[in-house]
C-alpha positions, 0 to 999 in steps of 0.5 A, a space after each residue: 905061301 912062300 911058293 906062291 911068293 916066289 912064283 909071282 916074284 920070279 913072274 914080275 922079276 922076268 917081265 919087269 926086271 930085278 931093279 924096278 920091282 920092289 917089295 911093295 910091288 910084289 906085296 900088291 900084285 899078290 894082295 897081301 901085306 909086305 910083312 908077309 913077305 918079310 916073314 919068309 925073306 929077310 930082304 929083297 936080295 934073299 928072294 931074288 937069290 931063291 927066285 934065281 935059283 928056283 928058275 935055274 932048277 925049272 930050266 935044267 928040268 926042262 933041259 933034261 926032258 928035251 934031251 931025253 926025247 929029242 931026235 938028234 943033238 941038232 934039233 936038241 939044241 933048237 928046242 933047248 934054245 926055244 924052251 929057255 927064251 920062252 921061259 925067260 920071256 925072250 929076256 925083254 928086260 935083260 934079266 941077266 944083265 940086271 943081276 950081274 950089274 945089281 947082285 954081282 954076287 948071286 950072279 957069280 954063283 949062277 955062273 957056276 952053276 950054269 956052266 956045270 949043267 951047260 958043259 955037261 950037257 954040251 958035251 953029251 950032245 957033242 958026243 951024240 953029234 959026233 957018233 951019228 955022224 952030224 958033227 965032225 970027228 976031230 972037234 975038241 969037245 971041252 973047247 967046243 963046249 966052253 965056247 959055245 957057253 962063253 958065247 951065250 953069256 957074250 950074246 946077252 951083253 946089252 952093251 955088245 948086242 943092245 936091244 935097239 940094234 939087235 932082236 933077241 930072237 935073231 941073236 940067239 938064232 943066229 948065234 946057234 947057227 953060227 955054232 953049229 956050221 963050225 962043227 957039222 959035217 955035210 950030213 949035219 949041214 943038210 939037217 941043219 938047213 931044215 932048222 934054219 928059220 928063212 923068215 928070220 930078219 937080217 939084223 935089227 928089230 
C-alpha cells in the first residue's frame, strides 16, 4: 500500500502541483481513507519528501540507462532531456518552483543530490566528447559542468521564464543548443545540426 500511495501522490503532485494537492485528494483518488495514508506517512511534508526522492531515484536510473546505450554525448544529452521532461510531465505546474517555495528544506536536499549526480554525468559526457573530437579539448570540465547545472536550474525559474511568455519545450531545447554550441568542434557542430528541431517555435507559447 505504501508504494501505491507514493506512486499516486507523485502522479498528482507532478500533474497538479505540490501545493494544491491535499492528503484528502490523494485518498479520494485512491479510494481509500486518509487514515490509511497517515498509517504510512506522518504528514504531507513527509510524503512530499519521500515522493521527491523516489522520483529522483527513478530519474537517475533512467539517465544511467541512457548513458549505457547512447551513441555519442550529443545524442545522450538530447535523450536525457526528453526523458526528464516526459517524466516530469513537461513541468506543466513547475514542480521545482513549488518545491522551492513551499518545501525549501526538501528542495535544498534535492539540489545537493541533483548536483552530485548531474556533475558526475556531465563531466563523463564532456570527457567522452573531447575524446571523440566532438567537444573542444581546451574546455574546463568542472567549470562547464557547473555552468550547465546552474543554467538548468535557472531556466526552471518561472519568475525569469514565465509560462505566459515561454514554452517549456522551447526553453529546454534552446538551452541545450546554447550549451552545446559553446563547446562543440566543427565535427561536433555537424552532428549537432542533426538534432536541432527546425519546427521549434521562435519563442512564445
